C-alpha positions in Angstrom: 0.1 0.0 0.2 3.0 2.5 1.0 3.9 1.8 -2.5 1.3 2.6 -4.5 0.7 6.2 -2.2 4.2 7.1 -3.1 4.4 5.8 -6.7 0.8 8.3 -6.9 2.6 10.7 -5.4 5.3 10.6 -7.8 3.1 10.3 -11.0 1.3 13.8 -9.5 4.5 15.3 -9.3 5.5 14.4 -13.1 2.5 15.4 -14.6 3.1 18.7 -13.2 6.4 18.8 -14.3 4.7 17.6 -17.6 2.2 20.2 -17.7 4.9 23.2 -17.2 7.3 21.8 -19.9 3.9 21.4 -22.2 3.1 25.6 -21.1 7.2 26.4 -21.8 6.7 24.8 -25.2 3.7 26.5 -26.3 5.4 30.1 -25.2 8.7 29.0 -27.2 6.3 28.5 -30.4 4.5 31.6 -29.8 7.9 33.0 -29.9 9.8 31.7 -32.7 5.9 32.7 -34.6 6.3 36.3 -33.3 9.8 36.0 -34.7 9.2 35.1 -38.3 7.4 38.5 -39.4 9.2 40.9 -42.2 9.0 43.5 -39.4 11.4 41.2 -36.8 14.0 39.9 -40.2 13.8 43.4 -41.3 15.0 44.7 -37.9 17.3 41.6 -36.9 19.0 42.0 -40.9 19.9 45.6 -39.8 21.5 44.8 -36.6 23.8 42.6 -38.7 24.2 45.6 -41.2 22.6 43.8 -43.9 20.8 46.5 -46.1 18.0 46.6 -48.7 18.9 46.5 -52.9 18.8 49.8 -53.9 19.6 50.9 -50.1 23.5 52.4 -49.8 25.2 51.7 -46.6 27.6 54.4 -44.7 29.4 53.2 -42.2 30.3 56.2 -39.9 33.5 56.5 -37.5 34.2 58.5 -34.1 32.4 59.9 -30.9 29.5 61.1 -32.4 28.3 62.6 -28.9 30.4 65.9 -27.9 32.2 66.1 -24.4 30.3 67.1 -21.8 30.0 70.7 -20.5 32.9 71.4 -17.3 31.0 71.4 -14.4 31.3 74.6 -11.7 34.8 74.7 -11.0 35.7 71.7 -12.7 38.1 71.2 -14.9 41.1 73.2 -15.8 39.9 74.2 -19.5 42.0 72.5 -21.2 41.0 69.7 -24.0 40.4 67.2 -21.4 38.7 69.8 -18.6 35.6 68.0 -18.6 37.5 64.7 -17.2 38.6 66.0 -14.2 35.4 67.1 -13.5 33.7 63.6 -13.4 35.7 63.2 -10.7 
């Protein structure tokens, strides 16, 4: 009798695990379906640096953001004055 009850408890636990795994599987399937839309595919391709036929790609080098403005009492006015204001 004890063995039967133990196996019944194990079966209940395994069924609960199976239900959780099936739920995760369904979530993954939904994510895969969402990834297969044209908008997502284009975004991913552009992240890889791909362009559409007829488009022109440009490579921008360097830092586009200007250095921060000096804070009150910070820096010596030199080219790296903004850096000392941070410390």
